[in-house]
MITI-915406 format. One line per field, with one value per atom (N, C-alpha, C, O, CB): residue in three letters; atom name; x, y, z. Coordinates in steps of 0.02 Angstrom, whole numbers, plus 32768, in hexadecimal, padded with zeros to 4 digits. Glycine has a CB too. Layout:
res	(ALA ...)
atom	(CA ...)
x	(X ...)
y	(Y ...)
z	(Z ...)
***
This chain:
res	(MET MET MET MET MET ALA ALA ALA ALA ALA LYS LYS LYS LYS LYS VAL VAL VAL VAL VAL LYS LYS LYS LYS LYS VAL VAL VAL VAL VAL THR THR THR THR THR GLN GLN GLN GLN GLN ILE ILE ILE ILE ILE LYS LYS LYS LYS LYS SER SER SER SER SER THR THR THR THR THR ILE ILE ILE ILE ILE ASN ASN ASN ASN ASN ARG ARG ARG ARG ARG PRO PRO PRO PRO PRO LYS LYS LYS LYS LYS ASN ASN ASN ASN ASN GLN GLN GLN GLN GLN LYS LYS LYS LYS LYS ALA ALA ALA ALA ALA THR THR THR THR THR MET MET MET MET MET VAL VAL VAL VAL VAL ALA ALA ALA ALA ALA LEU LEU LEU LEU LEU GLY GLY GLY GLY GLY LEU LEU LEU LEU LEU GLY GLY GLY GLY GLY LYS LYS LYS LYS LYS ILE ILE ILE ILE ILE ASN ASN ASN ASN ASN LYS LYS LYS LYS LYS SER SER SER SER SER VAL VAL VAL VAL VAL GLU GLU GLU GLU GLU VAL VAL VAL VAL VAL GLU GLU GLU GLU GLU ASN ASN ASN ASN ASN THR THR THR THR THR PRO PRO PRO PRO PRO GLN GLN GLN GLN GLN ILE ILE ILE ILE ILE SER SER SER SER SER GLY GLY GLY GLY GLY MET MET MET MET MET ILE ILE ILE ILE ILE ARG ARG ARG ARG ARG LYS LYS LYS LYS LYS VAL VAL VAL VAL VAL SER SER SER SER SER HIS HIS HIS HIS HIS LEU LEU LEU LEU LEU VAL VAL VAL VAL VAL LYS LYS LYS LYS LYS VAL VAL VAL VAL VAL GLU GLU GLU GLU GLU GLU GLU GLU GLU GLU ALA ALA ALA ALA ALA)
atom	(N CA C O CB N CA C O CB N CA C O CB N CA C O CB N CA C O CB N CA C O CB N CA C O CB N CA C O CB N CA C O CB N CA C O CB N CA C O CB N CA C O CB N CA C O CB N CA C O CB N CA C O CB N CA C O CB N CA C O CB N CA C O CB N CA C O CB N CA C O CB N CA C O CB N CA C O CB N CA C O CB N CA C O CB N CA C O CB N CA C O CB N CA C O CB N CA C O CB N CA C O CB N CA C O CB N CA C O CB N CA C O CB N CA C O CB N CA C O CB N CA C O CB N CA C O CB N CA C O CB N CA C O CB N CA C O CB N CA C O CB N CA C O CB N CA C O CB N CA C O CB N CA C O CB N CA C O CB N CA C O CB N CA C O CB N CA C O CB N CA C O CB N CA C O CB N CA C O CB N CA C O CB N CA C O CB N CA C O CB N CA C O CB N CA C O CB N CA C O CB N CA C O CB N CA C O CB)
x	(7436 7448 748B 74B6 744A 7493 74D2 7505 74F4 74C8 7544 757A 759B 759F 75AE 75B3 75D9 761C 7621 75B2 764F 7691 7699 7695 76CA 76A5 76AC 76F5 770F 767B 7716 775B 7761 7746 7787 7784 778F 77C5 77FC 77A2 77B6 77E6 77FC 782D 77CA 77DA 77EC 77EC 77CC 77BC 7811 7817 77D8 77B2 7854 77CE 7796 77AC 7784 7777 77E9 7801 77D8 77CB 784E 77C5 779C 7757 773B 77C1 773C 76F8 76CB 76E3 76F5 768A 765B 765C 766C 7614 7649 7649 761D 762D 7633 75E4 75B6 75D4 75C6 7572 75FD 761D 7654 765D 763B 7679 76AD 768C 76A6 76D5 7655 7632 7617 7617 75F9 75FF 75E6 761E 7614 75C6 7659 7692 76A5 76B4 76CF 76A5 76B5 7680 7690 76B9 7640 760A 760F 75FB 75C6 762A 7634 7671 767A 763C 769A 76D6 7713 7745 76CA 7711 7749 776B 774E 7732 77A9 77CC 780E 782A 77D6 7827 7866 785D 7834 789F 7883 787E 7893 78C3 78AA 7871 787B 7863 786E 78C3 7843 7825 77E3 77BD 781A 77D6 7799 7772 778F 77A9 7730 7704 76CE 76BA 76E5 76B6 767D 7641 7644 768C 760C 75CF 7593 7594 75C7 755E 751E 74FF 7503 74ED 74E1 74C4 747B 744C 74C7 7473 7431 7420 744C 742E 73E1 73CF 73F5 7406 7384 7403 7427 746F 7488 7427 7490 74D5 74D7 7506 74F3 74A7 74A5 74A1 74C1 746A 7479 7474 74B6 74C8 743D 74D8 7519 754C 7572 7532 754C 757A 756B 7598 7576 752B 7517 752F 7543 74CB 752D 7541 758B 759E 7530 75B5 75FD 7617 7650 7622 75ED 75FF 763C 765F 75C5 764A 7684 76C5 76FB 767A 76C0 76FB 770A 773F 76F2 76DC 76E3 76D9 76BD 76B3 76F1 76E5 76BE 76CF 7729 768A 765E 7661 765B 7615 7669 7669 763D 7633 76B2 7622 75FC 762D 7664 75D3 761A 7647 7631 7652 764A)
y	(6074 607F 60A3 609B 603D 60CA 60EC 60BB 608A 6128 60CA 60A0 60C4 6102 608D 609D 60B9 6095 605A 60B4 60B9 609C 608F 60BE 60CB 6051 603D 6029 5FFE 6002 6048 603B 6024 6043 607A 5FED 5FD4 5FFE 6006 5F89 6019 6044 6026 603E 6088 5FF3 5FD3 5F88 5F6D 5FE9 5F66 5F1D 5EFC 5F19 5F07 5EBD 5E96 5E68 5E3E 5E6D 5E6E 5E46 5E58 5E93 5E50 5E26 5E2E 5E4C 5E6D 5E5A 5E40 5E55 5E18 5DE0 5E7B 5E21 5DE8 5DC7 5DE7 5DFE 5D87 5D61 5D80 5D80 5D19 5D9C 5DB9 5DF7 5E03 5DCB 5E1D 5E57 5E41 5E5E 5E85 5E0D 5DF2 5DD8 5DE4 5DBA 5DB4 5D98 5DD0 5DCA 5D6B 5E06 5E3E 5E5E 5E71 5E72 5E65 5E82 5E56 5E6F 5E8A 5E14 5DE6 5DEB 5DEA 5D9D 5DF1 5DF6 5E36 5E38 5DF2 5E6B 5EAA 5EA6 5ED2 5EE3 5E73 5E6C 5E8B 5E98 5E8C 5E97 5EB5 5E80 5E4B 5EF0 5E8D 5E5E 5E79 5E5F 5E1E 5EAC 5ECA 5F15 5F33 5EB9 5F33 5F7B 5F9F 5F8A 5F91 5FD4 5FFF 5FDF 5FFB 6010 5FA5 5F89 5FAC 5FBA 5F3B 5FBB 5FDE 5FB4 5F90 6023 5FBB 5F9C 5FCE 5FF8 5F58 5FC9 5FF2 5FC4 5F92 6017 5FD5 5FAC 5FD8 6014 5F87 5FB8 5FDC 5FEC 5FC3 5FB1 6026 603A 6021 6048 6087 5FE0 5FC3 5FC4 5FCF 5F7A 5FBA 5FB7 5F81 5F8A 5FAB 5F48 5F12 5F27 5F1C 5ED3 5F46 5F5D 5F95 5F97 5F75 5FC2 5FF8 5FDC 5FF6 6026 5FA7 5F88 5F67 5F6A 5F54 5F48 5F2A 5F5F 5F56 5F02 5F97 5FCD 5FEA 5FFA 6005 5FF2 600D 5FE0 5FF8 6016 5F9F 5F6E 5F73 5F67 5F28 5F84 5F88 5FCF 5FD9 5F56 6001 6046 605E 608C 6074 6040 6054 6037 6049 603E 600A 5FEB 6003 5FF4 5FA0 6029 603C 6087 60AA 6015 609F 60E3 60DF 60B8 610C 6107 6103 6145 617B 60F1 6141 617C 616F 6136 618E 61A5 619E 618F 61AB 61DE 6161 614F 616F 6165 6103)
z	(8DE4 8E29 8E2D 8E02 8E50 8E61 8E6D 8E8A 8EAB 8E9D 8E7C 8E97 8ED0 8ED1 8E60 8F00 8F38 8F3C 8F2C 8F7B 8F53 8F5D 8FA7 8FCF 8F41 8FBA 9000 900B 8FE7 9012 903C 904C 9094 90C1 903F 909F 90E3 9104 90E9 90E3 913F 9162 91A5 91C2 916D 91BD 91FC 91F4 91C7 9235 9220 921F 923A 9260 9247 9225 923F 9278 928E 9207 928F 92C8 9306 9312 92D4 932C 9369 935C 9387 939A 9321 9311 930F 9305 92CC 9319 9316 92D1 929F 9327 92CF 9290 925C 9220 929D 9271 923F 921E 91E3 9260 9242 9223 91F3 91BE 925A 9206 91D9 9199 9162 91FC 919F 9165 9138 90FB 917C 9157 9130 9107 90CE 915E 9125 9101 90C6 9090 9130 90CF 9099 9062 9027 90B2 9075 9045 901C 8FE2 9069 903B 9017 8FE8 8FBE 9048 8FF1 8FC7 8FE6 8FC4 8F83 9028 904B 9076 9083 9076 908B 90B5 90CE 90FE 9090 90AC 90C1 90C7 90A5 908E 90F4 90FF 90BF 909E 913C 90AF 9074 9033 8FFD 906D 9035 8FF9 8FEB 9019 9000 8FAC 8F98 8F65 8F3D 8F7B 8F68 8F37 8F24 8F4D 8F51 8EE7 8ED1 8ECB 8EA8 8E8D 8EEE 8EEE 8EE0 8EED 8F31 8EC6 8EBB 8EFF 8F2D 8E8F 8F05 8F45 8F4A 8F42 8F4E 8F56 8F5F 8FAA 8FD3 8F43 8FBB 9003 9029 9063 900A 9008 9029 9038 906F 8FFE 9007 9011 9044 906D 8FCE 9044 9075 90BC 90E9 9068 90C6 9107 911C 9156 9106 90EC 90FB 910F 913E 90BF 90EB 90FA 913E 9164 90C4 914E 9190 91C8 91FD 9193 91BD 91F0 9201 923A 91D9 91D0 91DB 91CF 91BB 91AD 91DB 91CC 91F2 91DC 91DB 922C 9254 9238 924F 929C 9207 91EA 91A3 9187 91E9 9185 913F 9135 9160 9114 90FB 90E6 90A4 9078 90DD 909E 9063 903D 905B 9078 8FFB 8FCF 8F93 8F7F 8FB9 8F77 8F39 8F01 8EFE 8F28 8ED4 8E9D 8E5C 8E28 8E94)
***
């Protein structure tokens, strides 16, 4: 599987609980933190759910 680099660019303050939980599940929690994850259908759905809070790049 291909890897993608996900970087948090916005805060989760005043966001719904499910969006906060998704960010934690992705391994994010602070602005400018980056993680590299496999691009599975499950991860793609999580990224889509919080796409307004993250920046995604090919790794």
